[in-house]
C-alpha positions in Angstrom: 106.3 94.5 88.9 104.5 98.1 89.3 100.7 98.4 87.7 99.5 101.3 86.3 95.3 101.8 86.7 92.5 103.6 86.9 90.1 101.8 89.0 92.3 100.4 91.8 89.4 101.1 94.8 86.9 98.8 96.2 84.8 97.0 93.3 87.2 98.7 90.7 88.1 96.3 88.0 91.8 96.9 89.0 91.6 96.3 92.6 92.6 92.7 92.5 95.9 94.0 91.9 96.0 96.3 95.1 94.6 93.0 97.2 97.2 90.7 95.4 100.1 93.2 96.9 101.5 94.8 93.6 103.1 97.9 93.8 100.6 100.2 91.9 100.1 103.9 90.6 96.9 105.3 90.5 95.5 107.4 87.7 92.7 108.7 86.1 92.3 107.3 82.8 94.3 105.4 79.4 95.7 108.5 78.7 97.1 109.2 82.1 98.2 105.7 82.4 100.2 106.0 79.2 101.9 109.3 80.3 103.0 107.6 83.7 104.3 104.1 82.1 106.4 106.6 80.0 107.6 108.4 82.8 108.7 105.6 85.1 110.4 103.9 82.0 112.1 107.2 81.2 113.2 107.3 84.7 114.3 103.5 85.0 116.4 104.4 81.5 117.9 107.2 82.5 118.6 105.8 86.2 118.0 109.4 87.9 118.2 109.1 91.5 115.5 112.0 91.7 111.8 110.7 91.8 109.6 113.4 90.3 106.0 113.8 91.7 103.1 115.3 90.8 99.5 115.6 92.1 97.2 112.9 90.4 94.1 113.6 92.1 
């Protein structure tokens, strides 16, 4: 499982995910969460061995 959320920090509403040991990607809001999810799914479907990273913060 991979979690995408905008509040993966102490006292954030997504923090329980980090405490539970779930792999996660931190984003800045719902629009970025949707785009990140699309990017990850495209990467999985295309079977690319190349991971594209971009600065989030």
